[in-house]
C-alpha atoms as one frame of an Amber mdcrd trajectory, in Angstrom:
protein
  73.856 -16.516 -12.626  74.281 -18.168  -9.221  77.742 -19.389 -10.188  78.755
 -15.864 -11.244  77.556 -14.404  -7.959  79.512 -16.987  -5.974  82.651 -16.301
  -7.986  82.350 -12.562  -7.415  81.814 -12.964  -3.691  84.445 -15.615  -2.930
  87.144 -15.100  -0.324  90.626 -14.173  -1.482  93.352 -16.011   0.392  92.942
 -18.472   3.259  91.519 -18.095   6.709  91.079 -20.595   9.513  87.448 -21.053
  10.496  86.907 -23.089  13.689  83.581 -23.786  15.362  81.874 -26.207  17.715
  79.615 -28.907  16.252  75.915 -29.180  17.054  73.468 -31.773  15.706  70.218
 -30.535  14.110  67.972 -33.547  14.680  66.286 -33.052  11.293  65.933 -35.886
   8.775  65.033 -33.637   5.815  66.587 -33.411   3.325  67.336 -37.124   3.253
  70.333 -37.337   0.883  73.677 -35.470   1.063  73.625 -34.018  -2.438  71.613
 -31.761  -4.725  69.121 -34.069  -6.458  65.522 -33.839  -7.655  62.570 -35.733
  -9.155  62.932 -38.618  -6.690  61.373 -42.056  -7.101  61.880 -44.221  -4.030
  61.062 -47.921  -3.989  61.896 -50.823  -1.700  63.204 -54.133  -3.029  63.991
 -56.676  -0.330  65.610 -54.914   2.614  66.912 -51.994   0.553  65.405 -48.656
  -0.446  66.514 -47.200  -3.782  66.223 -43.563  -4.824  66.259 -42.945  -8.592
  66.565 -39.225  -9.255  67.904 -36.314 -11.278  71.375 -35.156 -10.255  71.397
 -31.371  -9.770  74.146 -28.974  -8.773  76.036 -28.629 -12.058  75.408 -24.868
 -12.215  73.996 -24.484 -15.714  70.286 -24.981 -15.190  68.671 -27.399 -17.630
  71.499 -26.896 -20.145  73.412 -29.621 -18.346  72.564 -32.601 -16.186  74.451
 -34.695 -13.709  75.122 -38.380 -14.367  72.811 -41.240 -13.333  73.704 -42.439
  -9.850  71.586 -44.641  -7.618  71.364 -43.832  -3.925  70.413 -46.738  -1.656
  69.678 -47.151   2.043  68.665 -49.804   4.558  67.004 -47.376   6.959  65.861
 -44.300   4.951  68.468 -42.345   6.877  71.948 -43.372   5.741  72.275 -43.218
   1.945  75.152 -44.122  -0.357  76.045 -44.731  -4.004  79.010 -46.109  -5.927
  79.572 -45.334  -9.605  76.967 -45.170 -12.362  74.054 -47.582 -12.724  73.122
 -46.620 -16.319  76.509 -46.187 -18.040  75.135 -45.394 -21.511  73.394 -42.285
 -20.134  76.429 -40.931 -18.276  77.187 -38.246 -20.890  73.568 -37.534 -21.845
  70.981 -35.129 -20.495  69.502 -37.423 -17.867  66.429 -36.488 -15.832  63.452
 -37.778 -13.883  63.700 -41.571 -13.963  60.760 -43.576 -12.704  61.529 -46.323
 -10.233  61.864 -49.707 -11.989  59.156 -52.363 -11.990  59.878 -56.083 -11.923
  58.319 -58.260 -14.624  59.434 -61.865 -15.201  62.769 -61.477 -13.389  63.685
 -58.318 -15.297  63.590 -54.732 -14.033  62.227 -52.074 -16.381  62.547 -48.375
 -15.783  61.735 -45.248 -17.711  64.083 -42.257 -17.511  63.930 -39.024 -19.468
  67.088 -38.833 -21.612  67.786 -35.987 -24.045  64.209 -34.750 -23.555  62.470
 -38.054 -24.433  61.290 -41.062 -22.385  63.284 -44.263 -22.872  63.059 -47.798
 -21.514  66.053 -49.431 -19.837  66.350 -53.003 -18.577  68.442 -54.777 -15.927
  68.644 -58.032 -13.995  68.787 -56.129 -10.696  67.195 -52.934  -9.360  70.752
 -51.659  -8.874  71.577 -52.153 -12.549  73.549 -51.853 -14.646  70.679 -50.824
 -16.893  70.956 -51.021 -20.678  68.759 -50.026 -23.600  66.863 -53.003 -25.053
  67.634 -51.686 -28.535  69.631 -48.881 -30.138  71.702 -46.240 -28.379  71.599
 -42.486 -27.834  73.050 -41.486 -31.195  70.788 -39.532 -33.517  70.947 -42.319
 -36.087  70.073 -45.217 -33.779  67.767 -43.934 -31.095  64.454 -45.527 -30.094
  62.634 -43.500 -27.455  59.459 -44.961 -26.016  57.828 -41.544 -26.161  59.125
 -38.311 -27.647  58.830 -34.991 -25.841  56.292 -33.778 -28.415  53.860 -36.485
 -27.340  50.303 -37.160 -28.606  47.182 -35.224 -27.532  49.131 -32.163 -26.355
  51.050 -34.070 -23.700  54.786 -33.857 -22.989  56.925 -37.012 -23.112  58.934
 -36.547 -19.921  58.548 -37.540 -16.252  57.316 -41.122 -16.648  55.522 -42.953
 -13.869  54.702 -46.656 -14.227  51.839 -48.430 -12.505  51.069 -52.167 -12.623
  47.551 -53.062 -11.543  46.498 -56.136  -9.588  45.750 -57.951 -12.864  49.399
 -57.280 -13.884  48.423 -54.904 -16.682  51.054 -52.121 -16.949  50.267 -48.425
 -17.419  52.465 -45.426 -18.207  51.759 -41.845 -17.151  53.735 -38.741 -18.161
  53.763 -34.925 -18.090  50.850 -32.726 -19.148  48.427 -35.489 -18.098  49.521
 -38.104 -20.635  48.574 -41.751 -20.092  48.576 -45.048 -21.949  48.951 -48.791
 -21.564  52.295 -50.492 -21.958  52.377 -53.635 -24.047  53.218 -56.911 -22.248
  56.839 -56.633 -23.474  57.212 -53.515 -21.238  59.322 -51.789 -23.912  56.581
 -50.549 -26.227  53.431 -48.494 -25.823  49.942 -49.396 -27.010  49.443 -46.236
 -29.056  45.720 -46.897 -29.422  45.301 -46.482 -25.656  46.888 -43.039 -25.311
  44.696 -40.433 -23.669  44.895 -37.194 -21.740  43.726 -37.408 -18.135  40.960
 -34.950 -17.320  41.746 -33.000 -14.135  39.896 -30.530 -11.973  42.646 -27.942
 -12.355  44.197 -26.798 -15.624  47.619 -25.385 -16.337  51.052 -26.837 -16.859
  51.619 -30.138 -15.058  54.550 -32.512 -14.507  55.514 -35.318 -12.159  52.417
 -37.566 -12.240  52.144 -40.115  -9.420  49.779 -43.088  -9.645  49.211 -45.675
  -6.918  46.468 -47.902  -5.556  45.378 -48.288  -1.939  42.415 -50.333  -0.656
  40.820 -50.534  -4.097  41.177 -46.812  -4.844  43.346 -45.465  -7.684  45.067
 -42.147  -6.918  46.318 -39.743  -9.583  48.593 -36.947  -8.313  49.870 -34.131
 -10.530  51.901 -30.962 -10.083  50.845 -27.440 -10.909  52.993 -24.370 -11.559
  56.692 -24.663 -10.635  59.673 -23.221  -8.779  58.693 -22.028  -5.268  55.032
 -22.211  -6.334  54.984 -25.941  -7.040  51.925 -27.645  -5.568  50.591 -31.202
  -5.765  46.917 -31.827  -6.514  45.115 -35.159  -6.696  41.971 -36.988  -7.721
  40.905 -40.594  -7.383  38.925 -43.358  -9.035  37.230 -46.493  -7.798  37.061
 -47.918 -11.324  40.436 -47.830 -13.119  43.764 -45.951 -13.390  42.194 -43.980
 -16.258  39.090 -43.006 -14.290  36.351 -41.906 -14.252  37.718 -39.718 -11.460
  36.248 -38.201  -8.348  37.474 -34.652  -7.659  37.708 -34.021  -3.895  36.872
 -30.566  -2.625  40.230 -30.315  -0.843  42.430 -31.519  -3.713  45.671 -29.582
  -3.041  47.651 -31.857  -0.724  51.150 -30.322  -0.777  52.195 -26.691  -1.127
  54.792 -24.220   0.128  54.859 -23.616   3.873  56.270 -20.117   4.339  56.336
 -20.420   8.126  58.503 -23.548   7.939  60.478 -22.071   4.999  59.790 -25.160
   2.882  59.266 -24.197  -0.743  57.935 -25.787  -3.882  57.123 -29.431  -3.121
  57.558 -30.711  -6.668  58.028 -33.855  -8.756  58.290 -36.903  -6.495  56.561
 -40.184  -5.735  54.611 -42.121  -3.118  55.865 -45.330  -1.518  54.610 -47.355
   1.394  55.701 -49.800   4.083  52.613 -51.922   4.721  49.899 -49.289   5.310
  52.309 -46.474   6.200  52.494 -44.156   3.190  55.217 -41.634   2.453  55.336
 -38.657   0.107  58.742 -38.008  -1.452  59.312 -34.694  -3.201  61.842 -32.186
  -4.415  62.175 -29.001  -2.368  62.951 -25.847  -4.359  64.271 -23.583  -1.607
  67.813 -23.341  -3.033  66.497 -22.003  -6.383  67.270 -23.215  -9.909  68.592
 -26.776 -10.378  69.913 -26.984  -6.824  67.080 -28.999  -5.367  67.009 -31.630
  -2.627  64.873 -34.630  -1.692  62.515 -34.652   1.295  60.093 -37.216   2.737
  56.994 -36.611   4.834  54.152 -38.840   6.008  51.011 -39.216   3.900  47.763
 -39.916   5.766  44.221 -40.745   4.660  40.725 -40.028   5.889  38.283 -42.881
   6.535  36.657 -42.363   3.128  40.018 -42.762   1.365  40.639 -39.082   0.630
  44.153 -37.818   1.281  44.759 -35.429   4.145  46.810 -32.297   3.337  50.438
 -33.277   3.881  52.319 -31.457   6.603  55.750 -30.600   5.211  58.420 -30.684
   7.915  62.119 -30.210   8.425  62.117 -33.158  10.783  60.776 -35.562   8.159
  60.193 -39.217   8.989  62.276 -41.889  10.651  60.438 -45.174  10.125  63.417
 -47.391  10.954  66.039 -47.139  13.682  69.318 -45.881  12.296  71.734 -48.669
  11.428  74.754 -46.408  11.900  76.258 -47.052  15.321  79.410 -46.211  17.258
  79.698 -42.694  15.850  82.330 -40.606  17.633  81.349 -37.127  18.808  83.537
 -34.505  17.130  84.342 -31.498  19.298  85.149 -28.938  16.598  86.224 -28.385
  13.003  88.358 -25.887  11.150  89.112 -25.310   7.478  91.704 -23.531   5.388
  88.967 -21.248   4.028  85.213 -20.798   3.831  83.012 -19.541   1.014  81.073
 -16.376   1.918  77.371 -16.621   2.800  74.985 -16.606  -0.148  71.501 -15.071
  -0.192  69.255 -17.408  -2.199  67.410 -15.449  -4.926  63.698 -15.963  -5.443
  62.103 -16.888  -8.768  58.386 -16.427  -8.070  57.941 -16.069  -4.313  59.466
 -13.089  -2.511  58.732 -14.590   0.905  61.665 -16.977   0.594  64.243 -15.932
   3.153  67.204 -18.264   2.908  70.860 -17.491   3.285  73.232 -20.392   2.722
  76.196 -20.547   5.048  79.284 -22.673   4.469  80.892 -22.927   7.902  83.006
 -26.007   8.804  80.390 -26.672  11.504  77.927 -27.603   8.776  79.837 -30.826
   8.087  79.315 -31.934  11.691  75.688 -30.989  12.334  74.013 -34.207  11.172
  72.039 -32.351   8.497  72.075 -33.088   4.774  70.776 -29.575   4.169  73.966
 -27.773   5.166  77.537 -28.044   3.885  81.010 -26.640   4.254  82.537 -25.180
   1.103  86.041 -23.838   0.700  86.660 -20.458  -0.903  86.816 -20.646  -4.687
  90.493 -19.702  -4.896  91.589 -22.188  -2.222  93.474 -24.635  -4.451  94.815
 -26.746  -1.560  91.798 -26.823   0.712  91.970 -28.699   4.017  89.374 -29.673
   6.604  90.496 -30.636  10.113  88.511 -32.011  13.061  89.338 -32.258  16.756
  87.843 -35.222  18.623  88.560 -33.491  21.937  90.837 -36.225  23.250  92.903
 -39.152  22.083  90.328 -41.665  20.833  90.401 -45.162  19.370  88.801 -44.967
  15.903  88.151 -47.541  13.183  86.426 -45.755  10.300  85.927 -42.348   8.676
  83.102 -41.508   6.231  83.439 -38.391   4.048  80.343 -37.119   2.237  81.754
 -34.769  -0.383  79.932 -31.933  -2.103  79.191 -32.718  -5.767  80.070 -36.390
  -5.303  78.839 -37.434  -8.748  81.791 -35.609 -10.355  84.311 -37.593  -8.287
  87.057 -36.832  -5.764  90.650 -37.599  -4.874  91.994 -36.728  -1.421  94.417
 -37.494   1.392  93.387 -38.204   4.990  95.861 -37.995   7.891  95.641 -38.390
  11.669  97.514 -36.957  14.628  97.521 -37.107  18.423  98.911 -33.590  18.901
  97.817 -31.630  15.831 101.434 -31.200  14.713 102.787 -34.583  13.700 100.669
 -36.298  11.062 100.523 -39.850   9.758  98.608 -41.219   6.734  95.167 -42.631
   7.459  93.488 -43.015   4.064  92.373 -41.415   0.827  93.218 -42.123  -2.806
  95.103 -40.273  -5.545  92.737 -41.321  -8.343  89.274 -39.836  -8.773  86.442
 -42.051  -7.510  82.721 -41.375  -7.940  80.881 -42.418  -4.800  79.434 -41.233
  -1.511  80.465 -41.594   1.160  84.179 -42.249   0.726  85.098 -44.758   3.417
  88.518 -45.149   5.065  89.009 -47.899   7.633  91.957 -48.287   9.969  92.256
 -48.861  13.718  94.326 -46.078  15.288  94.288 -43.710  18.237  93.894 -40.098
  17.225  92.643 -36.735  18.407  92.840 -34.943  15.063  91.960 -35.859  11.479
  92.882 -33.727   8.463  91.423 -34.110   4.991  93.271 -32.524   2.046  91.491
 -32.183  -1.300  93.452 -33.238  -4.375  90.732 -33.245  -7.056  87.006 -32.476
  -7.027  84.877 -29.820  -5.351  86.368 -28.804  -1.994  83.450 -29.220   0.353
  81.649 -31.616   2.672  78.026 -32.298   3.450  79.012 -34.451   6.413  82.168
 -35.881   7.997  81.694 -38.836  10.354  84.091 -40.814  12.541  83.391 -44.242
  14.059  84.980 -46.254  16.833
């Protein structure tokens, strides 16, 4: 439906849209793409975000391919190609972050509606199935969607206790112990977690802090997503203590942050962070946000304050960025009023101005008009400047892009700077060359004509 509305409201013909750039100062959302169901984990000096790729405009009838975003500072994220090639053409959703056991990394994505196990020698993959494939004749899911005890075999979360015993948790309160091989489930251990609140539930999160086991679970969905929790001082399976204030994340209408849904918890020493999908774009057009998680002295979790600013635990590693004075484009998609699903208080209108690619925010983007078959995006640095690198963060990067990039000192005479004629699947696309320029012009050859961000470095 959203796609149809955009097509009906697109601009006919081209128009030049020029505007000054202003930085937002917000860190949320953290990644320049539409993704959901995030699991963030740190291995060595690198953070990895395993997630569902959204933005393919057909709801749950389609899914984007498996790409792995990584970052050194929780601020600048990138990916290159696919990390689970066998799942590229499948319905791929909600992967857990991998766990390391005996020099192998095991992770548990939902593929074609069932939970599978995949294995790799590195957290960056490539991951492969330990047996079988995704054909109907040779498939070996760990857990099917129609799971035991009224649970739903999607949205896996893996927890390894201090004694190295592994546990698996999944939607509708499912739980069980993994066998030591990490690729099979002890079916005799399967149970349904008893919770204070009933109703449909996805995205379980299990972690341990200072001897306390925490079980987090979602309720409802769409803009009405909330996260509830309970805890145990005995085991990951309980018995549980149900705190009086058990809803720790919910929509903040004042901040216009909607539906904090399926995510995970990670920590840096004793600093804990809550990662979640934000539903404010409606449908499968979600994005990933991070906010701080804090605890009371007795170990209970304080209600999480959802913010646009987010967190910035590490200094940014990106340096020498050149200030861009203004941007213009061959066309701009008309504004789009985001429809609500369950909450009428949502009041979001997406804009697609060229300025959005210069504002430092992963929550805004420039998009060309639908009928602009030769879209261009041009920036003015304000004066002749020595530059060394350009980073282009394209819209819908998981589908791939081909483009040309040129530079000029007068805005009239152009010389090649970078780009490539073949489609490449990555973000950002990096071009490096030492020149003096005042203007840069990007011409789209293949792929969605749009930018989350466009950055220039000296």
